C-alpha positions, 0 to 999 in steps of 0.5 A: 469493474464498472466504474474504476474511479468510484471503486478506487476512491472507495478503497483509497479513502478508507485505507488511511482510517484503517491504518489509523485504527491499527496504529492507535490500537496496536503497540509499537513493538507489534507494529514493528515486528517482522513476521519472518526475517525477509518479510515486512512488518506492518509499519514497513507496509505503511511506510511503503504506501507512504513512499508510493503516495508521495513519489510514485502514484501521483507522478504516474497518473500525471505521466499517463495523462500526458502520455509520458513514459515513466521509470520502474520503482524498486522498493528495496532500492528506492524506498524509505527505511523505517526509523526508530524515531518515527512513531506509528501515529506519525506515519499514519498521519503522514499517510492520511495527509498524502492520501487526501492530496492524491484523492484530489488528483483522482477528481481530475480523471475522467472515464475518457482518460482511462485508455491513455497510455505510456510505457512503464520502464519494466512492464512496457505499455500500460493504461491509466485504467491499468494503473488505477486498478493496480493502485487499489489492489496494491493498497488492499494487498499491503493491508492484508500483508500488515494484518498477516504480520500482526496475526503471527503472535496470535497464531503462534500461541493458539496451540492446536487451533494453529492448523486452521491458520496454515495459509496465514502462517509466515514462513520462518525460512 
């Protein structure tokens, strides 16, 4: 990728709008429905992104800029749990506010910063460029995951057309 900073801003700046559209148009039940017992619902994906925008990605950017090592993040142990009293719209608004702040942080990164290194507690040596690539891929991955969760009732009800969705069907195992 020629300019990761520009491409990352494109991803990170569009993601909140996509979440707003999903949370405005789908029912709370659809957004909270898990596609399979051990898989996240769309809102669990959004909550995970909130956790990372609040306490992981900005801290890692700052750590890498300072050459300081940082801990691993384990969503099942370190992440928030989805609560019934928080609406999808409130989560989307919280994500939008956090993301706006993090986009300001990206404005401070120069191409010369991309080779700065630190040690990730689980993965070992990483560069700021590695982290920025991961952040963009992570955002898109969880949008795909959320949309796949929302897709399941449509797949379940499409009868003989289900054969066209085999790679998108959640396993019920």
